[in-house]
N, C-alpha and C positions, 0 to 999 in steps of 0.2 A: 063574726067578722063581716063587714060590708062586702057585697059582691065585687065592687071595684078593687078593694084591697086584696081580696083573694085572687082575682084575676091577675093583678100585678105580681103577687108572690108566685103564682103559677108560672108566669113568663120568666121571672128571674131564676127560679129553680130549673126550669126547662132549659134556659140558656146555659147555665153552668153544666148541665148534663150534656148538652149538645157540643159545646166547646168551640164552635166555629167562629170565624171572623164576623159573620152576620150576627151570631148570638152575642158576641162582645159588643157590637154596635148597639144592639137592642138593650143590653144591660146599661150601657153608658147613657143612652137616651132616657132611660127610666130613673137614673140616679137623681136624687133631689139636690145633692151638693157634692163637692169634691171631698174625698177622704183626707184625713189629716196626714201631712207629710212626715217623713221619718227623720230621726236624728241618729245617724250611725253610731255616734259616741255614747248614746244612751242605751244601746241594746244590752240585755243581760248576757253574762258569760255562758249561761246554759241555753242551748237551743230549745230544750224542753221546758223552759221557764215560761209557762203560760198562765198559771192560776191567778197571779196578781195583776193580770192585764186583760181579764175578761169580765163579763157581767157575772154577778152572783144573785141568788134569790134571797128572800127575806131570812132564810136560815143560814146563809153563808155558803150554800152549795154552789159549786162552779157551774155556770151555764156555758157550754162550749159554743164556739162560733157556729152560726147556722149553716154556712156553706163550706164544704170541704172537698179537696181534690188530692188524689194520690197519683203521682207520676213515678212509674217504675222505669228505670233507665239502664242501658248497657253501654259500657265504654267502647268506643269505636277503634279498638286496637287490641292486639294480643299483648299479654304481659302487663306490667304495671303502667300507670299513667306517667306522662312526662311532666316536667316542671311547667312547660307551656300549657298543658292540659289543666294543671292546678290553677294557674294564673287566670285562664279563661273562665273556669268555673267560679272562682272567687269574684271576678269582675261581674259575672252574671248575678250572683247573689248580692253583691254590693249595690246594684241598681235597685233591688227591692228594699235594701236597708235605707236607702235615701228616699225612695218613693213613698213608703208607707210607714206610719207610726206602728210601733210594736204593741198592738192591741187588737181586740176583736173588732173594733171600729175601723182599724187599719188592716194590718196583715200579721198573722203569726205563721211561721213556717220553720221547717227543719229539714236537714239532709241526713240520711242514714245510709249505712253500708253493710252489705251482706257478707256471710262467710265466704261465698264464692269470690267476692271482690278481693278479700284479703289473701286468698289463695293465689292471686296473681304475683305476689311478692315471694322472694326467697325466705325472708325472715318470718317467723310465726307471729300471729297476733298476740300481744302481751297484755296480761292482766285483765282479760275480759272473758267471761263465759259466753261463748257465741258458737255453738255447734251448728252443723247443717240440720235443717228441719227433717223430722221423721214423723210418721203417723203416731198419734197420741192415744189412740183407742183401737180396738179390734174392729170397730164398725165404721171407720172413716177411711177414705181414700182420696185425700186432697191432692191438688196440683201444688207443687212447692214453688214459691216465688224465689228464684235464685238469680234474679237480675243483680247487677252491681250496686245500684243505688236506688233509694226511695226518697222522693221529695214530697213532703206533706204541706199543703197550703190550706189555711183556714181563715175565714173572715165572716163577719156578720153581713158584709156587703157582697152580693153576688158579683157586682162589677169588678170589685177588687180581686176576688178569687180568680176570676176569668182573665182579667188584664195581667195579673202577675204571672199566670201560666203562659200567656202569649208572649210576655216579655222574656221568659226563660226559654221559650221554644221558637222564637223568631217570628212570631205572628204580629208584632207591633214594633214601631220605631221608638215609642216612648211609653213610660208608665207613670201616670199621675204627674206629667210634666217633666219627668227625668228621662234623658236620652238613653236608649238602650245601645250600648257599644259592645256587648258580648252576650252570648246566649249559651245555655247548657248544651244545646244541640250543635254547637261548634266542636264539642268534644264527646258527646254521648248521644245515643238514639233513644227515643221514647219507645219502650216495648209495650207498655200497657198504661192506659189512662182510666182512672176510676173516680167517681164523684159520689157525693152524698150530702145529707142534710140531717139536722137534729134540732129539736126544740118544740115546745108546745104549739100545736096547730099544724105543723108541717107534715107529720105522718098522716093525719086525718085528711089533709088536702090531697095527698098523693097515694091514697089507699086503693085506687083503681089499678091494681096490679095483680098478676098471677101469684097465688099463695094467700090472698086475703079474700074472704067471702064477699060476694056481690052486695050483701046487705050493708056494707060500709060500717063495720062494728067498731073501728078504732075511735076512741073518745076524742072529742075536739081538743081537750087540754093535755093529751098524752104526748110526751116528747119522743116516744118510740112506738113502733108498730104493735108491740105486744100489749100496749095499753096501760103501762105503769111507768112511773118515774124511776130513775136510777142515778148512780153517782152520788150517793149520800156522803157528805163531807167526812163523817166519822168512820165510814166504811171504805174509804179510799186511802191509799198510801200518800204521804206527803211527797212533794217534789224533792225535798232533802233526803227522804227515805229511799228514793230510787236512784240517787245520784252517786256515781262512782267516786270514792273518796281518795283513791291512791292510784298509782300507775300512770302510764303515759296518756290515758284518756280520762283522768280525773276531771270531774265536772260534766261528764257525759252520762249516758244510761243505755240500757239495752231496750229494744223495741220488738214486740211481736205484733204482726198484723195478720189477722185471719179474715176471710170473707165467708159468711154463712148464708145459705139460702134459707128462707123462712117459708114454711107451709103451715098457715094458721087457720085453715078451714076447720079442722077439728078443735083447735085452741078456742075458737069462738063458737063453733057449731055444736060441739059435744060437751065442753066444759062450761059450767055456769061460773058466775063471778067468784064465788067462794072457792071453787076448785082451782080457778086460775090463781088466786091468791096462794092457795096451798102449794101449787106446783112452781110458782115463781119465787115466793118467799119461803114459807114453811107451813105445814099444817097447823102449827101453834099460832101463827099469825091469824089464820081464819078462826080457830077455836076461841082465841082471845079477842077477836074483833078489832084488830089493830089497824087495819088498812081501810081508808075511806077513798072512794073514787080512784084516782090514779096513784094515790099514795103520798101526796104532798103533805098530808097531815102528820107524817112520820118525822118531819122536820129535817134534822141533820144526821139522823141515825136510823137505819132500817130495822134495828133491834134483832137482826138475824143471829147475832152471836149468842143470844139468849136461848137459842133452839138447836144448838149443834151437839148437845150432849147425848142424845138418845135417838139417833136416826132410825135404828132398828126398831125401837119401840113405836115411833111414829109410823113406820112402814106397816107394822102389824096392826096398829090401832086404826089408822086412817086409810090404809091401802095405797099410800103415795108419800113421796118426800119432796122437798123443795130444792130448786136449783141453787138459790143463794145459800141455803142451809148447808148443802153438800160442799160447795166451793169454800165456804167460810172456814171449814175445818183445817184447811191448809194455808189460809191467807193471813195468819198472824204469826209473828216470830215469838220467841220465848219470852220477850219483854212485852208482848201484847200489841206490837205495832203492826199495822196493815202492811202487807208486802207488795201489793200490785196496785198500780194507778191506771184505771181504765178510762179510755177516751173514745167510746164507740159511737157510731152514727149510722143512720139508715141509708139505703140506696135503692134506686130502681133502674140502675144502669143496664143490667142484663135484659135482653129481650128473648122471650120464649117463642113458642110457635105462633102466638097471635098478639101478645102484649108484653109489657115490661114485667119484670119479676121482682118481688119483694126480697131484699137481702139486707144483711147487716155487715158493715165493716167494723172490725173489732181491734183497734190498736190498744196495746197495753204496754206500760213501762214498768221495769223492775231492775233490781241490781244485777240479777243473773237470769238467763233464759231458763235455767233449771227451776227457778221459782214459779214461772208461768206453767211449766210442765207439771210441777207438784199440784198446783191449784187445778189444772185441767184433769189430772188423775183423780182428785177428790170429786170433781164435778161429774166424772163418769159414773160414780156411784156403783161400781161393780160389786163392792162388798155389801151394799144395801140390797141389791137385787138378789143376793144369796140368802137374805134374812127373812123374806116374806114372799109367798107365792103371788101376791097381788102386784108386786114391783118387779118388773122385768128390766132388761138392759136398756130399753128405750121407751118403755111404757110405764106411766105413773112414776117416772124417775126424773123429777124436775122437768126441764123443757127439752130433753133430748129427742122427744118424739116430733118436735116441731122445727128444729134447726139442724142443718146439714152443712158441715164444713166443706167448702169447695176449694179454697186456696189458703195457704199459710206461708209466711216468710219470717225469718229472723234477721235482725239488723242491730248494728251499733250506731247510736246517735252520739257523735263526738261533741266535745265542747265547741263553742263557736270558733275559737281560734284555729281549730283543725277540721273545720266542716267541709273543706274542699279537697276531695280525693286524697285522704290522708294515707300515709304509710303506716305499717303496723306499729312502728315506734316513732311517732311524729316528733 
């Protein structure tokens, strides 16, 4: 990439991370053109309907919007929201509907609600598996995100991601020419703001972060810090497959969002390329020479399901097992359909003692939160660690040695018609 283009992308990514009014002005100054305006009547009924509105690669794999922001919000009152609160929140979202096309060139966004939010009501939440979060392994101790609401903004345009955020939080009077007449912060307070990025080139450009070796080992064409591609179409649940089909929230889905710190010094410093393939995919992928470069040659299928039958044998033969190999054991239903739709992206939001820290935001969509928990239990690989002395709970056991869960929250993403502070039975 020419230095001028890289410098421009650095400024845009840094602006989204900073989030200030000055950062928004910088983004807007660098924008080549105006984003496409929205048509509220054309928005899909599902808030999580993104796949048909984003870029895809030559194999049909979804390429998520490059710039993403998570806003965790708390309601400014005790008890349930009022009808006036709902009207205010809906007007705030309606500004974005009108301002931006529903696409990665415009803006994709969703509002989701936590178990703690629904506990504000006397009536129980109906027809949705949405427990309070708990630790999912004996070796993690995350902070649980139990704010009332989570708003997720995503766009290929840094200026749009930032302008939409400012429109929701009172930082601008208009969004793409649409007057802002209500904001989320008229009814809620922002408790936490988190940003990130994903896509070939972006991790390499931003690998000057704690947790990544100073040798800058992240490949130029890698979409993620660990150096490989992800999100293969045939290894992802469909949007239909994660959509609630009945009950008051039919058309919605459940969402888990985890934040993981990455410590990749040993990933790149002690493991060679073949060993990284073994630990991310499976030992069989390395033995059969399936992966080239960052793995784009795999096309639409990681082929990990071919290697889930004998993890104990792989552990004994190769002294390690693969992350995807373990998780895949629990990620298909009895009809062979993938159960979880992953939409993860990188971040350097957090600042350590001297510089920013490499981390991963991991949103996943599924019919039931228990599905995510099943897949996470399989990923823990506790059973595999008992089958070989070379595999321990966090060593040679997929990527557990390199990622550390810091935060996790559970949410319901309602259908669009009930996206604004819904009651348990809207």
